[in-house]
C-alpha positions in Angstrom: -13.3 11.7 4.1 -14.3 14.6 2.6 -15.3 14.5 -1.5 -12.2 17.2 -2.5 -10.0 15.3 -1.2 -11.2 12.3 -2.9 -11.1 13.9 -5.7 -8.0 15.5 -5.1 -6.1 12.0 -4.8 -8.4 10.1 -7.8 -6.6 12.7 -9.8 -3.6 12.2 -9.4 -3.2 8.8 -9.7 -6.1 7.5 -12.0 -3.9 5.5 -13.4 -3.7 3.2 -10.3 -6.2 3.9 -9.1 -9.6 2.9 -9.9 -13.5 4.1 -9.4 -14.4 1.5 -7.3 -11.5 1.3 -4.6 -12.5 3.1 -2.1 -10.2 5.2 0.0 -11.7 4.2 3.5 -9.5 6.4 6.0 -10.4 9.5 7.7 -9.1 13.0 6.5 -6.1 13.3 8.9 -4.5 10.5 6.5 -5.7 12.2 3.3 -1.6 13.6 2.8 -0.3 10.7 3.8 -2.6 8.8 1.8 -2.0 10.6 -1.2 1.7 11.2 -1.5 2.3 7.4 -0.4 -0.1 6.3 -3.8 2.1 8.7 -5.8 5.7 7.3 -4.9 3.7 4.1 -6.1 2.9 5.6 -9.4 6.4 6.6 -9.8 8.1 3.7 -8.6 6.0 1.2 -10.7 5.9 3.3 -13.6 2.0 2.9 -12.8 1.8 -0.6 -13.7 0.5 -2.2 -10.4 -2.7 -1.5 -9.1 -4.3 -0.4 -5.4 -6.4 -3.0 -4.4 -7.3 -1.8 -0.6 -6.9 1.7 1.4 -7.5 1.1 4.8 -7.3 1.5 9.0 -5.8 -1.5 9.6 -5.0 -2.6 13.3 -5.6 1.8 13.7 -3.2 2.8 10.9 -2.6 3.8 7.3 -3.3 0.3 5.6 -2.4 -0.1 1.0 -3.0 -3.2 -0.5 -1.3 -3.2 -4.3 -1.0 -5.7 -6.8 2.4 -5.7 -6.9 3.2 -8.9 -5.9 1.6 -10.1 -9.5 2.9 -7.9 -11.9 5.9 -9.3 -12.4 8.0 -6.0 -11.7 11.2 -6.2 -10.4 12.1 -7.8 -6.4 13.7 -4.2 -6.3 10.9 -2.5 -7.6 8.4 -4.9 -4.9 10.5 -3.9 -2.4 10.2 0.0 -2.8 6.6 -0.3 -2.9 6.7 -2.1 0.2 8.9 0.2 1.7 6.7 3.0 1.1 3.6 1.3 2.0 5.5 0.4 5.6 7.0 4.2 6.2 3.1 5.6 5.5 1.6 3.1 8.6 4.6 3.8 10.4 3.7 7.6 9.5 0.0 8.0 10.5 0.8 6.0 14.6 1.5 9.9 15.1 -1.1 11.5 12.5 -4.7 11.8 13.9 -6.3 9.8 11.1 -9.2 12.9 11.7 -7.7 15.6 11.8 -4.2 15.9 10.8 -2.9 16.6 13.8 -0.4 15.4 16.3 -2.2 12.7 17.1 -1.5 8.6 19.4 -2.5 4.7 18.5 -5.0 4.7 21.5 -7.5 1.4 22.4 -10.4 1.1 23.5 -13.3 -0.8 21.3 -10.6 -1.0 18.5 -7.4 0.3 18.1 -7.1 3.9 16.0 -4.8 6.8 16.1 -6.0 10.2 17.4 -5.7 13.8 19.0 -7.6 14.2 21.9 -10.4 16.7 20.4 -11.3 13.9 17.8 -10.8 11.0 20.7 -13.7 12.8 22.6 -15.9 13.5 19.2 -15.8 9.1 18.0 -18.3 8.1 21.1 -20.6 11.8 19.2 -19.6 10.7 16.1 -21.3 7.4 16.6 -24.4 9.1 18.0 -25.1 11.7 15.6 -24.9 8.1 13.1 -27.7 7.0 14.9 -30.2 9.9 15.4 -29.5 11.2 11.9 -29.3 7.9 10.2 -32.0 8.9 7.3 -31.0 12.6 7.5 -27.7 11.5 6.2 -28.9 9.4 4.0 -31.6 11.9 2.6 -29.0 14.8 2.7 -27.1 12.5 0.4 -29.4 11.8 -1.9 -30.7 15.6 -2.6 -26.2 16.6 -3.1 -26.3 14.0 -5.6 -29.0 15.5 -7.4 -28.6 18.6 -7.4 -25.0 17.9 -9.1 -25.9 15.9 -11.4 -28.9 18.5 -12.2 -26.0 21.1 -12.7 -23.5 19.1 -13.9 -21.0 20.1 -11.5 -20.0 19.4 -8.0 -20.5 21.8 -5.6 -19.1 22.2 -1.7 -21.0 20.0 0.4 -21.9 22.2 2.6 -23.8 24.8 0.7 -26.2 22.1 -0.8 -27.3 20.5 2.6 -30.2 22.0 4.4 -28.4 21.9 8.2 -30.0 19.0 10.6 -28.5 19.9 13.7 -28.9 22.6 16.3 -25.4 22.0 17.9 -21.9 23.5 16.1 -20.2 19.8 16.9 -22.6 17.7 15.7 -23.0 19.3 12.7 -20.0 19.1 12.0 -20.0 15.2 12.6 -22.8 15.1 10.6 -21.7 17.0 7.1 -18.9 14.6 7.5 -21.4 11.5 8.0 -22.6 12.9 4.4 -19.3 13.0 2.9 -18.6 9.4 3.7 -22.0 8.7 2.2 -21.0 10.2 -1.3 -17.3 9.1 -1.3 -18.7 6.0 -0.5 -21.5 6.2 -3.6 -18.3 6.7 -5.5 -16.5 4.0 -5.0 -19.5 1.7 -5.2 -21.6 1.7 -2.4 -25.5 2.1 -1.9 -27.1 6.0 -1.0 -31.2 4.9 0.0 -33.2 6.8 -2.7 -30.6 7.1 -5.3 -30.8 5.0 -8.5 -27.3 3.4 -9.0 -26.9 3.6 -12.4 -26.2 7.1 -12.0 -23.1 6.4 -10.6 -21.8 6.8 -13.2 -22.7 10.1 -14.1 -21.6 11.3 -11.1 -18.1 10.0 -11.0 -17.6 12.1 -13.7 -19.1 15.5 -12.1 -15.6 17.9 -10.7 -15.7 21.1 -8.4 -15.2 23.8 -10.8 -11.4 25.0 -10.7 
């Protein structure tokens, strides 16, 4: 997920989504996930925590700790209704771009539009071919942002590696993924993990 989308969701629901819980889905589902989390926060008055957000069996899966929070059965059911509705809606929204999509099978289930379905093998190829470049670009981005005390559009900071436009777009997606996962507790080769908290405090100038 792009850093901008990740942070927009976190600003809205920071009381129920801790910094070390990754929003582990593609950009196309950021509106679905964001709306569902806002509803969960409002239904529970912020009394639950989000445990996990990911793709599961091809669909958007949001897990909470509602069952151990001592809320009423009515509130508990309303939370499940929200998470189930988000999963149902995700079956028709491409996880990668947000266009109309459909559930397709392969090595695993996933929801894609036709264009993003054709991108999937290319995405894997770009990651394998440019893994080192992607890590280096993410590390450079973290360093620049920490130096200036703010976040910048990723595409403005990292150096283009791929000549082909589609490869470059997929390469940028991978850099974004490394950055959002780093914020949530993963690692980037060449970046001291003690810098994570400082990086988490940065934001885009709005």
